[in-house]
N, C-alpha and C positions, 0 to 999 in steps of 0.2 A: 579660878578661870587661868589662861596663860596670856600673855601679851607678846607683843611683836611691836617692831618700831612700825611708825605709819611713812613709806617709803625712806629716804633719805636723812628725814628730821631727826633729832631723837627725840620726838614723843612717841610714847609707847600706847597703842590701843589694845584692847583686848581682840582676841583670835573671831569671836562672835562678835557683828555689829548689830545693834536690832535696829530694824527699819519698819515707819510705821503707817507705812500705806496703808494700811487698813484702819485707821483712825477717822472717823467723821464719815465717810462714804458717803458725797457727795457726787450726784452726777453721776461719770460713765465709771467713776471707781465703786460705786455700788457692791459690782461682782467682787469686788476685791475684799472690802469689809466693810462695816456700818458699826464700829465701836462708837461707845460713845466715853462721855469724861472718866465716868467711875473704873469701866472696863480699862479703858487708857492707863487710868491713875495704875491698878493692881497689875499690869505688866510692864508696865515700866518699874513697878516697885522689885517683881520678883528679879528684873533683869539686874537693877543696882544689889542686890541681897547676894545673886551669881557670881558676878564681882565685874559685869562688864561696865563698861564705861566709854563705849561710844556709838553713839546714835546717831543716823542719818535719818533725814526727812529732804524734804522738797515746799516751793513754793504750791506748784500744782496739783498738788496732794490735797483733792477736796477745798480744791481754791484755795488756799491759803488753811483750810478747819484745822488739820492735821499739824500743823509749825504750832497754832495754839495751842490745841491739845497735848502735840508735846511740851512746850515750856512751863505751860503750869502741871504737866505731871511730874516734869523735873523739881519744879518749885525752887528751893534752895540749896538744892543740889547741884545745881550749873554749873556752881563755881571747880565742881569735880569732876564734871566728863568732859568728852571732847564732842562737840556739837556740830554735825555735817547738814548743811542744807544745799539747793541748787536752784538755778536759774538758766531759761532759757525761754518757758512756754508763755503761747498768751493768757494773761490773767485776765481781761478785758475786754470790751469793745471797743477800748480805747485802740487806734490804727500802731502808736507808737510800746503799746503795752505787751511785747513779745520781741524773740531774736535777743544779740548779743553784741547791740549798740552801744556806746557809752552813757547815753539814756536810761536805756532799760536796763544795763548792769546796775546803778546806781539806784536810781528808782528801787529796784529791784531786792537792795540788798537792804535798805532802809527798812522796807515792807517787814521784808525775813524778821529785822530783826524785833521790829514792834511787834509782830503775832509772837513771837518766841519769848518775847518777856526778856530781851538778855543784851547787854552794850556792843558785843561782838561772835564773829562766828568762828569758832575753830580751822573749819575747812568749807570754803564755799566752793562748789564746781557746777561750771556749764554743764545743762544738764546734754546737749547735744549741740553737732557743728551746726555754724548757721550760716549760711554760706551766699547772704547776704550783705553782708558785715565780714570788713577784712579783720582779720586775725587781729592786726597789727592795735587795731582800735579797742577789740576785746579784751588784750593782753593790755595793756595800757591802761583801762578803768580798771580792771581787777590790782593793777599794782597800785594803783592810787588807793584804793578801798585798804590793802594791805600795808603802805604806806601812814595812813590817818589813823592805823589800829583796830576797823571795823573789821577784819579777817582778817587770822593769822597765816590760811596756807591757803592754795588753790590747788583743783584739783579739777577733769572732764572727766565725763563720762560717754557713752556711745561713741567715739570718734573714731572712725579708718588710721589705716597704719600713718597714711601720710598725711593724715591731717595734725594727729599728735606731732610726729619727729617735725611737724612745720611750725609748727607754735614752737617746739623746744628748742627751735633752730633760730625763732624770731626771738624770744624770750635771750638767748645768748648772744645773738647778735646788739639785741637794742638795752641789755642789762636790766631787763625785766625778774618780778617772779616767775618761775615756772612750774607749770604742770608737779606737783610733787603725787599723783595719784592718777591713777583709771579706773572707774567705774564701770565695767561693761557687767553681759550678761553671759555668764558662764556657768556650766553643767555637764554633766556626762553623759547629755543628750547636747549639747552644743559645746564642742571643743575647738570652734574656726578659728580664736581667738589665735589658738597655740600655732598659726600658721605665721603668723607674722606678728599681733602685736604682742602678745608673752615675748617672743625672741627680744624687739624694742625695749619692751621695760624691763629686762635682765639688762640690756648695753646701756639704758637711761637713767636706770635706777629709779624708774618709777614704781610705787608701789600698788598693786592690785586688790581692786575688792570687791566682788563679783557679787552681781544680785540673783535673785533669781537663782539659788545653787540647785534647789528641787524642781526646778522646770514649772514653776506654775504650781506646786503640789503635784506633779505627774511621779515625783518620784519617792513623793511619801511612802508607800507603801499601800493606798486605799486604792490602787488601779493594777488590777492584774487582769493577765491577758484570758480571755472565757470569760469572765463575771460583767456581770451589768454596772456602767458605769455608776457611780453612786451621784444622790442626788444634793443639789443645794453644796456643792462645789465651784470653787474656780475655776474650771476644766468647763464643766459641764454648762454652769450659767454664761459662758462667752459663746454669742452665735458665730462668733469667726475667731477661731484661735488667734490669739496674739504672736505667742509663742509658737515658731515652728521648727517639728523633728518627727522622726519615723517612727509611729506608735510602738510598730511592733519588733524593731532595733531597739525602744525604749522597754517595752515587759523582757527584753533578752536580759537588760541591765538590771532591769531589777530584780530578775531571776537569782544574777550572781551577785546582789547588795544582801537580797535572806540570807544567803549562804554566809558571808562574809558577818551582817548582822548579828545572824544567831552563833558564831562563833565569840562573837564578843559581850556574848548575853547584852546588846541593843537594839536599836530598829534600823528601820531599813532607811529611815531620811536620815538618822544619828551618819549613817553610813555614808551617805551620799554627801553631806555637808563635811564628814571628814575624810572624806577621798582631795576633795579640793582644799585643806587643811595641807596634806602633804605635798600640794603642788607649787614648785618655783615661784618664787615672785609675790604669794599672794600678803598682803598686810593683816588681814582680815575676810571675815566672809559676812556678809547678810544676811540675816532671816526676819523672819516676818513669822506672825502666826492672829488665828482670831480668836482663840481662845488660849485659856489658862495651862491647859492641859499639853498645848501642841507645844507650846512655848519652852512649856517644863522640858518635852522628852526633848528638843534642838538644843537646850542647854546642857544635858549630860553630855554632847557631841566629844569637845572635850575633856571627857573623864576617860578616854581612850584613845591609842592612837594606832593606828591602822599600820601594817606590816609593809614594807614595801614588795614584798612576794603577792600582797593582798591589792597594794596600789599596779603593778604589774598586770594582773592578772585582768582588773578593771580597764587597766587603758586598752588591751588587747578587746576587751568585749565591745567600747566603746570608742573603736580605732574611725575618726574621720574618714571622707575619700582625700587620697594626698593628689592636692592638685596642680595643676602647672603654674609657674616653676619648680614647685617643690618635689615632685619626682626627677625631673630633669636636674634639680641641683644635689640632689640623694648620689643620681646615678654618675654625678660628673666627681663624685667624692674619692678622692684619695688618688689624682690625676688619673683617671681610666680613661679618660682622653685628651 
């Protein structure tokens, strides 16, 4: 396993981060996975044995069950790993048990600590933007959690570029803890964040931790053009697909991944994850699994390195539309006008 610094911190995390959304399977998370404690224990043990020291979860995953299961699976290994979780989602019918208010953040942190069976969270992330709460309130609450030792670093997930930049500016102005990471959706079929968020993160030195690098399993190699969709998978189980992308373009990308994967005696899934590890600003890539076989394959991703030429080839296959004002900015480069 290879390790990288988490953003600008002196903290090193494994290139692969294990996400446990598949644990529990309560409510809407049944389509993601319904792993019980014995299965969770086995997957976590596989990760630890492979050198993974970075684990990501969230309070909303199966309404807290996933956090509880991860805490039990880690057991006495807790101090050896970097543990990340999130806050923002509605956790009960209580009107204040949602959002990024000081009340919900502090209560949410205390609840996560209890479920995880730990006295501190290494990386506490806000799960998405809250338009109802001032960023100053959110950041002051997070800063307080760091100062009392319940949280060591803070990050955000699913933010727009202007929201992240505003948060960073407020932290600098008020002398508060700043977001050190962004956890966005990023894959070969979803490269939109390269327009603004990646340049922002590189400029402000915010580490990027992509989620769903296989686009909900679509880039795993199970889905091929002309073949019927396999049953009992996340894509086919969803009545309305959550992740949006062009299927035909995705099939073309999969064909390109297959060629590269064969050249390295690897799988299509490994190639898709390996591609992201070659992109600038990436601190770690989050992987998830429902079976030991899936996890064992993903863990082999760091055994090889995609060449710059192969990355360029995939860049061209997956190039997203150049939206305004970016095509205009490209056109004016070099003092053309």
